[in-house]
N, C-alpha and C positions, 0 to 999 in steps of 0.2 A: 278297136275291140268290138266284137259282135255283141248284139243284145243278148243272145243265148249265153255267151260266155260271161257277161255281166251278171245275169241271173244265177248262173252256176257258182260264180265267185261269192255272191251274197249268201247263197245257201250254205256254202262251206265255211263262211266266216265264224259262226258260232262254234263249230268244231275246232277251228284254229284257236279261237279264244280259250276254249276249255284246255286244249293242249298247252298253250302258252302259260296259262295260270298253273297247270299241273307242274310244268318244268320250273316255274318261278318258286313254287312251294318246295319242290324237291331240291333244286340246285342253288337257289338264291339269285340266279341271274340267267338271262338269255341273250343271245346275239342275233342281230338282224340277219347276218350272213348265214348262220346255221339254220335259222327258221325258214329263210327264203329257199335254201336247198332242200330242207326236209319237206316243206309243203309244195315245192315246185311252183312258187308264185314269185312275183317281182319283189324286190326289196321295198319299193314304194308301197306295195300292198301291206307288207309287214309293218312298215312305219305307221300306216294308218291304223292297223290293228292295235299296235302298242299305244298310240296316242289315245285311241278310244278307251282302252283299259286304264291308261294313266289318268284320263279325265274322270273316270269313275273311282279313282283312288285305290285301284287294285294293284298297282305297281308304280315304280318311279323310273322315268325315262333317263337314260344316260347316253353318252356318245357311243353309238354303235349297238345299242340294245336297251335293256331294261333290267332292273333289280327289284328284289323284294323290298318293300318299305315297312320298317318296324318303328312306328311312331310312339307306341306306348309300351313301356317296359312291363314284361310279365311279372306276376307276383312272386315273392320269394319262394313259396312252396313249389310252384311250377318250375322255377329255375333250378331248384335243388335236384329235381329229377332229370333235368336235361343234361346229357353227356356226363354222368357222374364219374364214370371210369376215366374219361379224359381229364376231368378236374383233379382227380387223385394223382394222375401222372404229373400234371402241372405243379401240384403241391409239392411233390418230391423234388422236382427240378429247382423250384424256388427255395425250398428249405436247404438245399445243398449250397446255396450262395450265402447263407447266413453263418457268420463266425461268432465265436465266443465273445460275450460282452457287448454285442451290438444293441443299438436302439432301433427297433423295427416299427414301421407304420404299416398296419394292415387296413386297407380300405374295406368298406362294407361290401357284401356280396357273397355268392355261393362259392366262387373260385378262390377268393381270399380265405374263406372258411376252410377250404381244402388245404391251403397253406398253413393255417393255424393247426389243423390236425397233424400235418406232417412235422410241425415243430414241437408238438406235444410230447412230453416224455424225453426230450433231448437233454443231454447233459450240459448244454450251453447255458450260460448265465445271461439271460436276455431280459431287456425291457421292451415290452410291446405296447404300442399305442394304437387304439382303434376307435372308430365311431360306431362300430357294430355292437348292438346289445348281445347278440348270440355269441360273437367271438369273444367279447369281454367275459361273459358268464362262463364260457368253456375254459378260457385260459387262466382265470383266477384260481382254478383248482389244480393247476399244473405246477409241479416242483420246478425250481430254477427259473421261473418266469414271473416277472413283475408286470402285472397288467394294469394299464391306465385307460379309462374310457374318456373320450373327448366329448364334452357336453354340448348341448344345443337342443333345439326342437326335434322331436322324434318323428321321422317319416314312417307312417304305419305300414306302407307297402314294403319299404326297405328294412324296417325294424332297426333303424340306425339314426343317429343324430345327423342333422343336415344344416347347411347355412353358414353364416358368418361366424357363429359361435365356435364351430369346429376349427375354422381357420385361426381364430384368435387363440384357442386352447392349444393348438399344436405349436404355437410360437414359443412355448415354454421348453420345448424339447430340441435336442440335437438328434436329428434323424440320420442314421447311417445308411439304411436301405428301406425303400418303400415299395410295397406291392399294391398296384392300383388296378381297379376294375375299369370297365368301359362298355359302351353299348354295342359297338360294331367297329369293323375296319372296312371302310368304303372301297369300292372298286378302284378309286383313285389313290388309295393308300392313306387316307385320313382316318385317324382314330376319333370316333364320335361318341356322343352320349345322348341320353334321353332328356336331361334337364339342364338348365343354366347353372343351377347350384352344383350339380354333380360335375359338370365340365370345368367350372371355376375351381372347385376343390382339387380336382386331379391335376389341373394345370399348375396350381400353386404348389402342390406337393412335389412336382418335378423340380421346381426351383429350390424347395426347402430341403429335400433329401440329398445326401451325398450321391446316392445312386437310386434311380427309380425305374422299376420294371412294370410294364403292363402284363397282367395275367389274364389271358383271353383264350377260351377254348375255341376249337376250330369252327364251331357253329356260328361264330361272330364274323367270319370272313365273308366279304362280299355283300354284307347287309348295309342298310342305311338307317341311321337314327338322326334326329334333327340338329343336335348341337355339336359343332366341331370343338374338340379339345385343343387349345392352343399350347404352344411350348413343347409339343411332343418330339420335336427334333432333338431336344436335349435329354430325352429319356434314354436309359441304358439299352432298352430293347423290349421285345415282346417274348414272353414265355407262353408256349402253346403246346397242345398235345399232338398236333399234326400240321405240317406246313400248308399254306394255301395253295390253290391251283396255280398253274404256271404263270398266267397273266398277272395276277395279283402278286405272286411271289416275285416276279421280275420288277414290278413297280416298287415293292418294298426294298428290294436289293438296290435298285437305282437310287432310292432315297437314303441309302446307307443305314437302314434299320436292321439291327442285329436280331435274329430269330433264334430262340433256344427251344429245341424240341427233341424228343427221343429219337435215336436212330433205330430204324426197323430192319 
C-alpha cells in the first residue's frame, strides 16, 4: 500500500467512525461486510475501526460486526416515553392471554404497566401480584382485581421492590401467568438484563409461574445489556409490537422461541 493511500485512509477514518456510530445509534448494530462495501475499504480496515471504537466504550464487538452497548438502564420517566404506542399494543396481546380467575404476576417496568392498563376495567376476577409501586397503586382502584404488592427494598430508579425479599414474598402465591420485563435481546438471541437482582428475579419467575412471557418492545432487539437471564428456554415466549429483523428473527426461531406480535 502506497504512503499516499495510507495518509488518505487515515484522513477518512474519522468520517467512517462518525458514520459507524450514527448507524449504531439508529439501527442498534452494524456488520463488517456492509461497512466494507459502503466505504469501499477492506474488512480488516473496518475491523480496526470497530476495535478502536470498542476500546473507547462506544460499541460492543460481536462476531461479524458490532452492536450498541446499553450498560445502564434509563430512568422510568424516559422509558415511559419510549415507544409508548408499541407498549400499548403489547399490553393488549398480553391481556388477551389472561383468563377469568387467574393469579397474574406483573414485573416492574413500563411495558408491564401497559399490560396493567389493558387489564384494567376487565370483567375478569383476577389476583395480581407485582413489585411495582406504580402498578400496585393503579390496580388497587380497579374493580374485580385484588392487588398484592411484593415487599422489599425500593429501587428508586425502577420505583419497585427488588432483591431477595421479592422472591420470598412471591412464594406465597400460585402464579398462573407472569409477564416479565428485560433489558434486551442480544444478537445471539439471549434475553439479558441490567442488574444481577433483576436477572435473578426474572429467572426465578419463569420457574415459579405456570406460564411466563417476556414483554419486550421492538427497541430491545439487537441491544446488549450486561446480565444474561438464565432459564429463558422454559419461558412461553416473547410478546412484542414488531418482530426483529431477519437475522435475529432466524436465531430466535432456531432456538424455538415463540414470538407473539400483531399481524400488519
